[in-house]
N, C-alpha and C positions, 0 to 999 in steps of 0.2 A: 374857213371860219375866220372871225373878225381877230386882230390883233390886238391884246390887251383888251378881252370884251369885258371882264369886270370893272373897267374903269370906263366905258362904255355905257354899261347899266349904268353905274353910280350918277352918271352924270345925265342919264335918260330921265332916272328916278328925283335927280335936281329941276326936271321939268326943262331938258335942253332936246326940242323935237329934231334937231340933227342927228344927235343919237339914236334916237328910238329908229330913225330913218334907216339907219343903219344896222341894225339890229333886225328891222323889217326884210332889206334886203338878201341881209345874212339867211335867214331862214326860209323866204317865201317858196325857195323852189322844192326843197326838203320834204317841206309841211303839205303843199299842195300834191307831189307826187303822193304823201301817206293819204290826201282828203282822195283823191281820186279813186282810191282802193277802197273809200267809207261809203262814201255818199252813192246815192243813188241817181243823180244827173248831173250834168255840169254846173249849172246854175245855184245848186247848193254848195258843189266844192267852191265856188267863187262866194258865194255869201258867208260859210263856213270861216273859211280864209278871213277874210274882211272883217268879222265880227270876230275873232280870233285876236287880231292885231288892235280889235278896238279896246276889248276887253283888258289886252296886254298894255295897252298903254294908259286905260282909267286905272288898272292897277298895279303898275309896275312898283310902287311905294310896297307891295306886300310882297314883294318878291325876295326869296331866302338865298342869300349867295350859298347856303351849304348844299343846293342842287344845280344843277348844271339848268342854266337859263332853257335850253333846251326841252329840257324835262318837264320846266312848268309851264312851256308855251304847248307844248303836247298834251299837259293836261286838260290845259285850257280848251284846245281842238277837240279834244275826245269826249269832252263834256257836251259839246257844243254839236257834235256831230251826231251824237246819241238823241238829241233835241231836235234836229232837223231832220231825223231819219224815222224818229215817230211821228213828227207831221206830217212827212210823205206817205206812212202807211196810213193814218187816218182820214188824209185827202182824198186819198186814191182806194180807200176803202180794202187795203190789200192783206191779207194774210200771209202766215211767215211762209208759206211754198210760194208765193209770188214774188218775194221779195229779190227781185234780180233789177240791177244797174244799168241806166238806159245808156251808160257810155259801153258798157258789156256787150246790149243789145246791140248797138250800134257796128262796131268793128271788134267783135273776140279775136284779139290776138292770139292766138295757137302757140305762140314763140315765146310768148312771156311766163315765164315760170310762176312769177305770181299769181296770175289769171289762173294759174292750174292750183295752185295752194290754196288759194281764197276758195276756190270750189269745194278743195277735199275737206278743208277744215272748219270749225265754228268759228263764229267770228271773234271770238275771246282768244281761244287758239292763235286765227291767222294775224291777230293783233300783240302777242308775244311773241312770236315770230319774227313779225314785221320790225319790233323796234329794237329786237336783239341783235338781228343779223342784217337788217339793212340802214336802221337809225344805231346801232353799235352802242345801245343802251346795255349797261350789266342788268342780272336781273333784281339788282336792288330800287335802279331807277326807274325799271318796266313796271315791276310791283306797284310803286309808287304812280304812275301813270294812270295805270289800270286799277288802282283801289285792293287791292289783290296783296297776296303773303310772297315773298319771297320763295317760301317752298310749292307752290301753286304754281309760279312761273317756270320756276327749277321742272316739276311735273310733267307740266303741258309740253316745254320743249323737248323733254326725252321722250313724250309719247308720240308728239306730232312728228318728230323726227323718224320713228321706229312706224309711224304709219306711211307717212312718205316714201321711206326707203323700200317697201314694198308696191311701191307705183311703178313702172314701168317707162310711162311716158316723164315722169316726174325725174327719174334717171338718165332717162336720154334728153332729156332739155338741158340738164344741168350739164352733162358733159358736151353737149355743143356749145354752151356756154364756156366752160373750160378750155375748150380746144378753140376759142376765137378771142380767149384769153379775156373774159369781161370779167370772170369771177375766177381769180388765184387761189 
């Protein structure tokens, strides 16, 4: 992350484009990884990523330092991804059953634990797991991004972990990651 992030944000709020560029560079990769799990094609990932940063630039003055900058940024991205996915479904006349990602269809990575988790959980439960475990947001930040209560986040985490614990494939994949020291 950025050293002295709050100072960089304040400079960006005052109109310094170099400081905003630092924020983009700092968050682009992790935001892109999240969008890859949410969008239905790679073009939408790029479009949502770009539009997220455009909106962040436009509304940077409305950022409240009470929250982490990443929480604010993911809130913007989450709203946009919902809009893009609805457009995708409308344009392709898809119903809920057919909602499969172009990325997954091309090369479903059977070693990717998050691919399996996404297949097992509802979209909302997946988002909660992702924000809590991958992005390391606390329950309050996760609730803020997803516009729900903290108790809903906690209950979803509990139920999702219980559901995933029953799945042998998830246990095996997790064990492989631990052995490879990818997760400690």
